[in-house]
C-alpha positions as CSV (number, residue, x, y, z in Angstrom):
1,M,2.2,-62.5,6.6
2,P,0.0,-63.6,9.6
3,L,-1.5,-60.9,11.7
4,H,-1.2,-61.1,15.5
5,T,-3.8,-60.0,18.0
6,V,-3.1,-56.5,19.2
7,E,-4.0,-55.9,22.8
8,P,-4.9,-52.3,23.5
9,T,-3.3,-50.9,26.6
10,R,-4.4,-47.7,28.2
11,L,-1.7,-45.1,28.2
12,Y,-1.8,-44.7,32.0
13,R,-0.9,-48.4,32.4
14,R,2.1,-48.1,30.0
15,I,3.3,-45.1,31.9
16,A,2.8,-46.8,35.3
17,I,4.6,-49.9,34.1
18,Q,7.6,-47.8,33.0
19,I,7.8,-45.9,36.2
20,E,7.4,-49.0,38.3
21,S,10.1,-50.8,36.4
22,L,12.5,-47.8,37.0
23,I,11.6,-48.1,40.7
24,D,12.2,-51.9,40.7
25,N,15.5,-51.5,38.9
26,G,16.8,-49.0,41.5
27,E,16.6,-45.9,39.3
28,F,14.4,-44.4,42.0
29,P,15.3,-46.1,45.4
30,P,12.9,-46.1,48.4
31,G,12.7,-42.6,49.9
32,S,13.8,-40.8,46.7
33,R,11.6,-38.3,45.0
34,L,10.3,-38.8,41.5
35,P,10.7,-35.9,39.0
36,P,7.7,-33.5,39.2
37,A,4.7,-34.3,37.0
38,R,5.6,-31.6,34.5
39,E,9.1,-33.0,34.1
40,L,7.8,-36.6,33.9
41,A,5.4,-35.6,31.1
42,V,8.3,-34.0,29.1
43,L,10.5,-37.1,29.6
44,L,7.7,-39.5,28.6
45,G,6.6,-37.3,25.7
46,V,3.0,-37.2,26.9
47,P,0.7,-34.4,28.0
48,R,1.0,-33.5,31.7
49,T,-2.6,-34.6,32.3
50,S,-1.6,-38.1,31.2
51,V,0.8,-38.4,34.2
52,R,-1.8,-38.0,36.9
53,E,-3.5,-41.4,36.5
54,P,-0.4,-43.5,36.5
55,I,0.8,-41.7,39.7
56,I,-2.6,-42.5,41.3
57,A,-2.3,-46.1,40.2
58,L,1.2,-46.4,41.8
59,E,-0.1,-44.7,44.9
60,I,-3.0,-47.2,45.2
61,L,-0.4,-50.0,44.9
62,G,1.7,-48.5,47.6
63,R,4.7,-47.8,45.4
64,V,4.7,-44.0,45.8
65,D,3.5,-41.5,48.4
66,V,2.2,-38.2,47.0
67,R,2.8,-35.4,49.4
68,V,1.0,-32.2,48.3
69,G,3.5,-29.4,48.0
70,T,6.5,-31.6,48.5
71,G,6.5,-34.2,45.8
72,I,6.1,-37.8,44.8
73,F,8.3,-40.2,46.9
74,V,9.1,-43.9,46.4
75,T,7.8,-45.8,49.4
76,G,9.7,-49.0,49.5
77,P,10.0,-52.5,48.0
78,A,7.1,-53.8,46.1
79,T,4.5,-55.7,48.2
80,P,3.6,-59.1,46.9
81,R,0.6,-59.1,44.6
82,R,-1.7,-61.8,43.3
83,N,0.2,-61.6,40.0
84,D,3.6,-60.5,38.9
85,A,2.3,-58.3,36.0
86,G,2.8,-55.1,37.9
87,A,1.0,-51.8,37.9
88,G,-0.3,-52.1,34.4
89,A,-2.1,-55.4,34.9
90,E,-3.5,-54.9,38.4
91,C,-6.8,-54.0,36.9
92,A,-6.2,-54.9,33.2
93,D,-9.9,-55.4,32.4
94,G,-11.4,-53.2,35.0
95,P,-11.8,-49.5,35.5
96,G,-8.8,-47.1,35.9
97,P,-7.9,-45.3,39.0
98,L,-9.9,-42.2,38.1
99,E,-13.0,-44.3,37.6
100,L,-12.5,-46.0,40.9
101,L,-12.0,-42.6,42.7
102,A,-15.3,-41.3,41.0
103,A,-17.2,-44.4,42.2
104,R,-15.8,-44.0,45.7
105,A,-16.9,-40.3,45.7
106,L,-20.4,-41.5,45.1
107,I,-20.7,-43.8,48.0
108,E,-18.2,-42.7,50.7
109,G,-20.2,-39.7,51.8
110,E,-23.2,-41.9,52.5
111,F,-21.1,-44.4,54.4
112,A,-19.6,-41.6,56.5
113,A,-23.1,-40.2,57.2
114,V,-24.3,-43.7,58.4
115,A,-21.2,-44.1,60.4
116,A,-21.7,-40.7,62.1
117,R,-25.3,-41.5,62.9
118,T,-24.6,-44.9,64.4
119,A,-21.2,-44.2,66.0
120,T,-20.7,-45.3,69.6
121,K,-18.3,-43.7,72.1
122,E,-15.9,-46.5,71.4
123,D,-16.1,-45.9,67.6
124,I,-15.3,-42.2,68.1
125,A,-12.4,-42.9,70.4
126,A,-11.0,-45.4,67.9
127,R,-11.3,-42.9,65.1
128,R,-9.5,-40.3,67.1
129,E,-6.8,-42.7,67.9
130,T,-6.4,-43.6,64.2
131,I,-6.2,-39.9,63.3
132,A,-3.6,-39.3,66.0
133,T,-1.5,-42.3,64.8
134,M,-1.6,-41.1,61.2
135,R,-0.6,-37.5,62.2
136,A,2.2,-38.8,64.4
137,H,3.6,-40.8,61.4
138,D,3.1,-38.2,58.7
139,D,6.5,-39.0,57.2
140,D,6.0,-42.7,57.3
141,F,3.6,-43.9,54.5
142,Q,3.6,-47.6,55.7
143,R,2.6,-46.8,59.3
144,R,-0.1,-44.3,58.1
145,A,-1.5,-46.8,55.7
146,A,-1.4,-49.6,58.3
147,A,-3.4,-47.4,60.8
148,A,-5.9,-46.5,58.1
149,R,-6.3,-50.2,57.1
150,A,-6.8,-51.3,60.7
151,A,-9.5,-48.6,61.1
152,M,-11.2,-49.6,57.9
153,H,-11.3,-53.3,58.9
154,R,-12.8,-52.4,62.3
155,H,-15.6,-50.5,60.5
156,L,-16.1,-53.1,57.8
157,N,-16.5,-55.8,60.5
158,R,-19.0,-53.8,62.4
159,A,-20.9,-53.0,59.1
160,A,-20.9,-56.7,58.2
161,R,-22.4,-57.6,61.6
162,E,-25.1,-54.9,61.3
163,F,-26.0,-55.4,57.6
164,P,-28.6,-58.1,58.0
165,R,-30.4,-56.1,60.7
166,R,-30.4,-53.0,58.5
167,I,-31.8,-55.0,55.5
168,D,-34.6,-56.3,57.7
169,E,-35.4,-52.8,59.0
170,A,-35.5,-51.5,55.4
171,A,-37.7,-54.4,54.2
172,E,-40.2,-54.2,57.2
173,P,-42.6,-51.7,55.5
174,A,-43.0,-54.0,52.5
175,K,-43.4,-57.1,54.7
176,A,-46.1,-55.4,56.7
177,T,-47.9,-54.4,53.5
178,R,-47.8,-58.0,52.3
179,R,-49.0,-59.3,55.7
180,N,-52.0,-57.0,55.4
181,G,-52.8,-58.5,52.0
182,A,-52.0,-55.4,49.9
183,K,-49.5,-55.3,47.0
184,P,-46.4,-53.3,47.6
185,S,-46.3,-50.0,45.6
186,A,-43.3,-49.0,43.4
187,A,-40.2,-47.9,45.4
188,R,-39.3,-44.3,45.2
189,G,-36.4,-43.3,43.0
190,P,-35.4,-43.7,39.4
191,N,-35.5,-47.1,37.8
192,R,-36.4,-48.9,41.0
193,S,-39.6,-50.9,41.6
194,L,-40.6,-53.9,43.6
195,P,-41.3,-57.1,41.7
């Protein structure tokens, strides 16, 4: 009897695939509410904590909208993806949604601080406009997401334009030290030193 390679699949992916297939098959049409997490856990035969990650994965994919205190709502038809494998394969070899959220938590605060320090009057006006648009369309996930994406791309474009200048500013002390003939000293911080 020949053995076949067994591919381990994280539980959250299997749950996300199952829920996504129910959405695709019309069991949960756009605008409908999914059962509460507690009920989903019972129906799936898994602990309640196992339902959180698949819901986050489906929210990241734009398949559901989680409204605190109201429920989990199906957003609309699937958006085209790079592959047809669905929620479970979107990041098959990469980190899960909770790992991505943890990574974001580490860097987003610093990005926000830099953005606040360098914001122009136009930036502040654009952020206020984005927030107003998102509040005006609180019940429309697609419009809120579109407004957030547009704001994010504006900020990314600005950051990309400023990045080379910021790198030059950060490197200037080391360049000045080299120009003066001295060797640069070790950079401050754990596990960081200059070559």
